[in-house]
C-alpha positions as CSV (number, residue, x, y, z in Angstrom):
1,M,145.2,-87.7,81.0
2,K,147.4,-90.7,80.4
3,L,150.7,-91.0,82.3
4,L,153.0,-90.7,79.2
5,S,151.0,-87.7,78.0
6,K,151.2,-86.1,81.4
7,I,155.0,-86.6,81.6
8,S,155.4,-85.2,78.1
9,Y,153.1,-82.3,79.0
10,Y,155.2,-81.3,82.1
11,H,158.5,-81.9,80.2
12,F,157.2,-79.5,77.4
13,W,156.3,-76.6,79.8
14,L,159.4,-77.1,82.0
15,S,161.6,-76.9,78.9
16,A,159.8,-73.8,77.7
17,V,160.1,-72.1,81.0
18,V,163.8,-73.0,81.4
19,L,164.7,-72.0,77.9
20,G,162.7,-68.7,78.3
21,I,164.6,-67.8,81.4
22,T,168.0,-68.7,79.9
23,G,167.1,-66.8,76.7
24,S,166.4,-63.6,78.8
25,M,169.6,-64.1,80.7
26,L,171.5,-64.5,77.5
27,F,170.1,-61.3,76.0
28,F,171.0,-59.2,79.0
29,F,174.4,-60.8,79.3
30,L,175.2,-60.1,75.6
31,R,173.8,-56.5,75.9
32,N,176.1,-55.9,78.9
33,E,179.2,-57.4,77.2
34,I,178.6,-55.6,73.9
35,S,178.2,-52.3,75.8
36,K,181.5,-52.8,77.6
37,E,183.2,-53.7,74.4
38,I,181.9,-50.6,72.6
39,Q,182.9,-48.4,75.5
40,E,186.5,-49.9,75.4
41,Q,186.6,-49.3,71.7
42,L,185.5,-45.6,72.1
43,E,188.0,-45.0,74.8
44,L,190.7,-46.3,72.5
45,Q,189.6,-44.0,69.7
46,T,189.6,-41.1,72.2
47,D,193.3,-41.9,73.1
48,M,194.1,-42.2,69.4
49,V,192.5,-38.8,68.7
50,A,194.4,-37.2,71.6
51,H,197.6,-38.7,70.2
52,E,196.9,-37.2,66.8
53,I,196.3,-33.8,68.4
54,Y,199.5,-34.1,70.3
55,M,201.3,-34.9,67.1
56,G,199.8,-31.7,65.6
57,R,197.8,-33.4,62.9
58,T,194.4,-32.2,61.8
59,I,191.5,-34.4,62.5
60,D,188.3,-34.1,60.4
61,F,185.9,-37.0,60.8
62,P,182.1,-36.8,61.1
63,L,181.9,-39.1,64.1
64,I,184.6,-37.2,66.0
65,N,183.9,-33.8,67.7
66,I,186.8,-31.9,69.3
67,T,186.2,-28.8,71.5
68,K,189.1,-26.6,72.7
69,G,188.5,-24.5,75.8
70,D,189.7,-23.5,79.2
71,D,190.4,-25.4,82.4
72,S,186.6,-25.7,83.1
73,L,186.5,-28.5,80.5
74,M,188.7,-30.6,82.8
75,K,186.0,-30.6,85.4
76,L,183.5,-32.4,83.2
77,P,183.1,-36.2,83.8
78,K,183.5,-39.0,81.4
79,I,180.2,-39.7,79.6
80,F,179.3,-43.0,77.8
81,K,175.7,-43.0,76.5
82,D,173.6,-44.0,73.5
83,T,171.7,-41.6,71.3
84,M,169.7,-41.5,68.1
85,I,170.8,-39.8,64.9
86,Y,168.8,-39.3,61.7
87,D,170.4,-41.0,58.6
88,R,169.7,-38.7,55.6
89,L,170.6,-41.3,53.0
90,Q,168.5,-44.2,54.4
91,K,166.0,-41.8,55.9
92,V,165.8,-43.6,59.2
93,T,166.9,-42.9,62.8
94,E,169.7,-45.1,63.9
95,G,171.3,-45.8,67.2
96,Y,174.8,-44.5,68.2
97,Y,177.0,-44.8,71.2
98,Y,179.2,-41.8,72.1
99,F,182.0,-41.4,74.6
100,S,183.1,-37.9,75.8
101,E,186.2,-37.2,77.8
102,S,188.3,-34.1,78.7
103,K,192.1,-34.3,78.1
104,K,194.9,-31.8,78.4
105,I,197.2,-32.0,75.4
106,N,200.3,-29.9,75.1
107,G,199.0,-27.8,78.1
108,Q,195.7,-27.0,76.4
109,P,192.3,-28.5,77.6
110,Y,190.3,-30.4,75.0
111,R,186.9,-32.1,75.1
112,I,186.9,-35.1,72.8
113,M,183.7,-36.9,71.8
114,V,183.8,-40.0,69.6
115,M,180.8,-41.9,68.2
116,T,180.1,-45.3,66.7
117,T,177.0,-46.8,65.3
118,Y,175.5,-50.1,66.4
119,I,172.7,-52.3,65.2
120,G,170.3,-51.3,68.0
121,W,168.9,-53.3,70.8
122,D,165.6,-53.8,69.0
123,N,167.4,-55.5,66.1
124,Y,169.7,-57.3,68.6
125,S,166.7,-58.6,70.5
126,K,164.9,-59.6,67.3
127,A,167.9,-61.5,66.0
128,I,168.4,-63.2,69.3
129,I,164.7,-64.0,69.7
130,Y,164.5,-65.5,66.2
131,I,167.6,-67.6,66.6
132,F,166.7,-68.6,70.2
133,L,163.1,-69.5,69.3
134,S,164.2,-71.7,66.5
135,I,166.7,-73.5,68.7
136,A,164.3,-73.6,71.7
137,G,161.4,-74.9,69.5
138,L,163.6,-77.6,68.0
139,L,164.9,-78.6,71.4
140,I,161.5,-78.6,73.0
141,V,159.8,-80.6,70.3
142,L,162.6,-83.1,69.8
143,G,163.1,-83.4,73.5
144,T,159.4,-84.0,74.1
145,L,159.2,-86.6,71.3
146,V,162.3,-88.4,72.5
147,N,161.1,-88.3,76.1
148,Y,157.7,-89.7,75.0
149,F,159.1,-92.6,73.0
150,I,161.7,-93.5,75.5
151,S,159.1,-93.4,78.3
152,R,156.7,-95.4,76.1
153,R,159.3,-98.1,75.7
154,I,160.1,-98.1,79.4
155,W,156.5,-98.2,80.4
156,K,155.5,-100.8,77.7
157,P,155.7,-103.8,80.0
158,F,153.6,-102.0,82.6
159,L,150.9,-101.2,80.1
160,I,150.9,-104.8,78.9
161,N,150.6,-106.1,82.4
162,L,147.8,-103.6,83.2
163,K,145.8,-105.0,80.2
164,R,146.4,-108.5,81.5
165,I,145.3,-107.6,85.0
166,K,142.1,-106.1,83.7
167,A,141.3,-109.3,81.8
168,Y,142.2,-111.5,84.7
169,S,139.6,-113.1,86.9
170,V,140.0,-115.1,90.1
171,S,137.4,-117.5,88.8
172,S,139.6,-118.5,85.8
173,K,141.7,-121.7,86.0
174,E,144.8,-119.9,84.6
175,E,147.3,-118.2,86.8
176,L,148.2,-114.5,86.3
177,Q,151.1,-114.2,83.9
178,L,152.9,-110.9,83.7
179,T,155.6,-109.6,81.3
180,L,159.1,-109.5,82.6
181,T,161.0,-106.2,82.9
182,N,164.4,-105.0,83.9
183,V,163.0,-102.0,85.8
184,T,163.3,-102.6,89.6
185,E,160.1,-100.9,90.6
186,F,158.1,-102.8,87.9
187,K,159.7,-106.1,89.1
188,E,158.5,-105.4,92.6
189,L,155.1,-104.5,91.4
190,N,154.8,-107.7,89.4
191,N,155.8,-109.8,92.4
192,V,153.2,-108.0,94.6
193,L,150.5,-108.4,91.9
194,I,151.2,-112.1,91.3
195,D,151.2,-112.8,95.1
196,L,148.0,-110.8,95.5
197,A,146.3,-112.7,92.6
198,A,147.3,-116.0,94.1
199,R,145.9,-115.1,97.5
200,D,142.7,-113.8,96.0
201,K,142.3,-117.1,94.0
202,R,142.7,-119.1,97.2
203,E,140.2,-116.9,99.1
204,Y,137.8,-117.1,96.1
205,N,138.0,-120.9,96.0
206,A,137.6,-121.1,99.8
207,L,134.5,-118.8,99.6
208,K,133.1,-120.7,96.6
209,E,133.5,-124.0,98.5
210,F,131.9,-122.5,101.6
211,T,129.0,-121.1,99.6
212,E,128.3,-124.4,97.9
213,N,128.5,-126.3,101.2
214,A,126.3,-123.7,103.0
215,S,123.8,-123.9,100.2
216,H,123.6,-127.6,100.4
217,E,123.5,-127.7,104.2
218,I,120.8,-125.0,104.4
219,Q,118.5,-126.5,101.7
220,T,118.3,-129.9,103.4
221,P,117.0,-128.7,106.8
222,L,114.7,-126.2,104.9
223,S,113.2,-129.0,102.9
224,I,112.7,-131.0,106.1
225,L,111.2,-128.0,107.9
226,K,108.8,-127.3,105.0
227,T,107.7,-130.9,104.9
228,R,107.1,-131.1,108.6
229,L,105.2,-127.8,108.6
230,E,103.1,-129.1,105.7
231,S,102.4,-132.3,107.6
232,I,101.4,-130.4,110.8
233,S,99.0,-128.2,108.8
234,Q,97.1,-131.3,107.8
235,Q,96.2,-131.9,111.5
236,P,93.3,-130.3,113.3
237,L,94.5,-126.9,114.5
238,T,93.2,-124.0,116.5
239,V,93.0,-120.6,114.8
240,D,96.0,-119.2,116.7
241,I,98.1,-122.3,116.0
242,A,97.1,-122.2,112.3
243,R,98.1,-118.5,112.1
244,L,101.5,-119.2,113.7
245,L,102.0,-122.2,111.4
246,N,101.3,-120.1,108.3
247,D,103.8,-117.5,109.5
248,A,106.4,-120.2,109.9
249,K,105.7,-121.6,106.4
250,Q,106.1,-118.1,104.9
251,A,109.3,-117.6,106.8
252,T,110.8,-120.8,105.5
253,I,109.7,-119.9,101.9
254,R,111.3,-116.5,102.3
255,L,114.5,-118.0,103.7
256,S,114.7,-120.4,100.8
257,K,114.3,-117.5,98.3
258,V,117.0,-115.5,100.1
259,N,119.4,-118.4,100.0
260,K,118.9,-118.9,96.3
261,G,119.1,-115.1,95.7
262,L,122.4,-114.8,97.6
263,L,123.9,-117.8,95.7
264,L,122.8,-116.2,92.4
265,L,124.4,-112.9,93.3
266,A,127.7,-114.7,94.2
267,K,127.7,-116.4,90.8
268,L,126.9,-113.1,89.1
269,E,129.7,-111.3,90.8
270,N,132.1,-114.0,89.7
271,N,130.7,-114.1,86.2
272,A,130.0,-117.8,86.4
273,F,127.4,-117.8,83.6
274,T,128.9,-118.6,80.2
275,D,125.8,-119.9,78.4
276,V,125.5,-116.8,76.3
277,Q,123.5,-116.8,73.1
278,W,121.2,-114.6,71.0
279,V,118.1,-114.0,73.1
280,S,114.8,-112.3,72.1
281,I,113.7,-109.9,74.8
282,E,110.3,-109.7,73.2
283,A,109.8,-113.5,73.6
284,V,111.1,-113.5,77.2
285,L,108.9,-110.6,78.1
286,K,105.8,-112.2,76.6
287,R,106.6,-115.6,78.2
288,N,107.0,-114.2,81.7
289,F,104.0,-111.9,81.4
290,D,101.8,-114.9,80.4
291,L,102.9,-116.7,83.6
292,V,101.6,-113.8,85.8
293,E,98.9,-112.4,83.7
294,D,96.2,-113.9,86.0
295,L,97.7,-112.0,88.9
296,F,97.6,-108.7,87.0
297,Q,94.0,-109.3,86.2
298,H,93.2,-110.2,89.8
299,K,94.5,-106.8,90.9
300,C,92.6,-105.1,88.0
301,L,95.8,-103.6,86.6
302,H,95.6,-101.7,83.3
303,V,98.5,-103.0,81.2
304,E,99.8,-101.0,78.1
305,K,102.3,-102.7,75.8
306,H,104.5,-100.9,73.3
307,I,106.9,-103.7,72.3
308,Q,109.3,-103.9,69.3
309,S,111.6,-106.8,68.4
310,K,114.9,-106.7,70.2
311,V,117.7,-109.4,70.3
312,V,120.7,-109.4,72.7
313,F,123.7,-111.6,73.2
314,A,123.3,-112.8,76.8
315,S,122.5,-115.7,79.1
316,Q,119.0,-117.0,78.5
317,F,118.7,-118.0,82.2
318,L,119.8,-114.5,83.4
319,M,117.4,-112.8,81.0
320,E,114.5,-114.8,82.4
321,I,115.5,-113.8,85.9
322,L,115.9,-110.1,85.0
323,I,112.5,-109.8,83.3
324,S,110.8,-111.9,86.0
325,N,112.2,-109.7,88.8
326,L,111.1,-106.5,87.1
327,L,107.6,-107.8,86.4
328,T,107.3,-109.1,89.9
329,N,108.4,-105.8,91.3
330,A,105.8,-103.9,89.2
331,L,103.1,-106.4,90.2
332,S,103.9,-106.2,93.9
333,Y,104.1,-102.4,94.3
334,T,101.3,-101.3,92.0
335,P,98.0,-100.5,93.7
336,S,94.9,-102.2,92.5
337,G,93.3,-100.6,89.4
338,A,96.5,-98.7,88.6
339,R,98.4,-98.6,85.3
340,I,101.5,-100.5,84.1
341,I,103.3,-99.7,80.9
342,F,105.8,-102.0,79.1
343,S,107.9,-100.4,76.4
344,L,110.6,-102.1,74.3
345,S,112.7,-100.5,71.6
346,E,116.0,-101.1,69.9
347,Q,117.9,-99.1,72.6
348,L,115.6,-99.2,75.7
349,L,113.4,-101.4,77.8
350,V,111.1,-99.4,80.1
351,I,108.8,-100.9,82.8
352,S,106.6,-98.2,84.4
353,N,104.0,-98.5,87.1
354,E,101.8,-96.1,89.1
355,G,102.3,-95.7,92.8
356,E,103.2,-93.6,95.7
357,P,106.8,-92.2,96.0
358,L,109.5,-94.3,97.6
359,S,109.4,-94.4,101.4
360,F,113.2,-94.7,101.5
361,P,116.2,-93.0,99.8
362,E,116.5,-93.8,96.1
363,S,120.2,-94.6,96.6
364,K,119.1,-97.8,98.5
365,L,116.8,-99.1,95.8
366,F,119.3,-101.4,94.1
367,K,121.2,-102.4,97.3
368,R,120.7,-105.8,99.0
369,F,118.0,-105.5,101.6
370,G,118.4,-101.8,101.1
371,K,114.7,-100.9,101.2
372,G,114.3,-102.2,104.8
373,A,110.8,-103.4,104.1
374,T,108.9,-105.3,106.8
375,D,106.4,-106.9,104.5
376,N,106.8,-110.2,102.6
377,K,106.4,-108.9,99.1
378,G,110.0,-109.9,98.2
379,N,113.3,-111.1,99.6
380,G,115.0,-107.8,99.2
381,L,117.3,-109.1,96.5
382,G,115.3,-108.8,93.3
383,L,116.4,-105.4,92.1
384,S,119.9,-106.0,93.4
385,I,120.1,-109.1,91.2
386,S,118.6,-107.2,88.3
387,K,121.2,-104.5,88.7
388,Q,124.0,-107.0,88.8
389,I,122.7,-108.8,85.6
390,C,122.7,-105.5,83.7
391,T,126.2,-104.6,85.0
392,L,127.5,-108.0,83.8
393,N,126.1,-107.4,80.3
394,K,127.3,-103.8,80.3
395,W,123.8,-102.4,80.3
396,Q,122.6,-99.5,82.4
397,L,119.7,-100.0,84.7
398,S,118.3,-96.7,86.1
399,Y,115.2,-95.5,88.1
400,S,113.2,-92.3,88.0
401,Y,109.8,-91.2,89.5
402,E,107.7,-88.7,87.5
403,K,104.0,-87.9,87.4
404,H,103.2,-90.7,90.0
405,M,105.0,-93.2,87.8
406,H,107.9,-95.4,88.9
407,R,110.1,-95.9,85.8
408,F,112.8,-98.6,85.4
409,N,114.9,-98.1,82.3
410,I,117.4,-100.6,80.8
411,H,119.7,-99.0,78.2
412,F,121.2,-101.6,75.9
């Protein structure tokens, strides 16, 4: 849930709860005040009736009941209650309040009861609820909308800056530019982000320079080392020395591949490849397979192809590396005489190969040197580079193992 929506959501329910509580308090307060007012009115009517009796006047009114008796009437308490009386004209039962009090008038005890009608608390509550709900609904809706648009205006610079930060890269030549705001907290956040971006750019440039220098410095001694090893291999050697020399040559080749792979990963992570164009995956797959077809035949691998035409907007160089890595992986880890399947459709590229289950956790498959292999089949970076290329192009590279088949899927 977005921040503005969340604030509006809490504001809505808080307003509803507060208005609900105040509405209930208002109803009970009005009920209490109205009851007091009715009681005072009935007490006044009782005094007026007593005065009329004192003056010797006859009282004949339907809502007044006068009982003349002995002194026992004077012992009865005052009574103020509500009751229900059937209205014959309207044929409904209506609510009434009555007040009963004993008074001694001209030396004679009287019990006077006066009554008055009222709307009824059901009608009171309905009227209050209707009015209150209308007011509450209007206040909640308008309050929520006003709060949303005011908050949206206040948070607008933050949202603009957030979009700029998402689009910003330390590899770009431009500095991070943020929208100015008069909110103190946003000002502090902008200053922190600008300072952080500047430090990240300095560290990126330093790391880039170090990587380039390290690559150059490593390649030179590696080339010399490979040349010297090649020269030594031309001399008469014993079997043991020849074996050690071959191990040294393989180690230098592997070190060279690791160096190139790490440099490629560093460039991928910094999105340094801008040579994007429309690339035919069908053509790239065919071209890379032709280069290693002899190796597939040497291992007696049974290759099945189900290839359709598919074009993507990506770097030609990276597509060559991606397909080459996946083909090399399938070639390296497929037993002789086993089956390999290539499948390409509009939405999916699948490279499957038969083989034993993984000897390490699947979570380490796409990590750098994650497999922990001790053989020399690869440099431990092929699948990690493939994963990074797919991430850069917003594709999804996934792995599964079913029915003795390793399956690598690329969802475009």
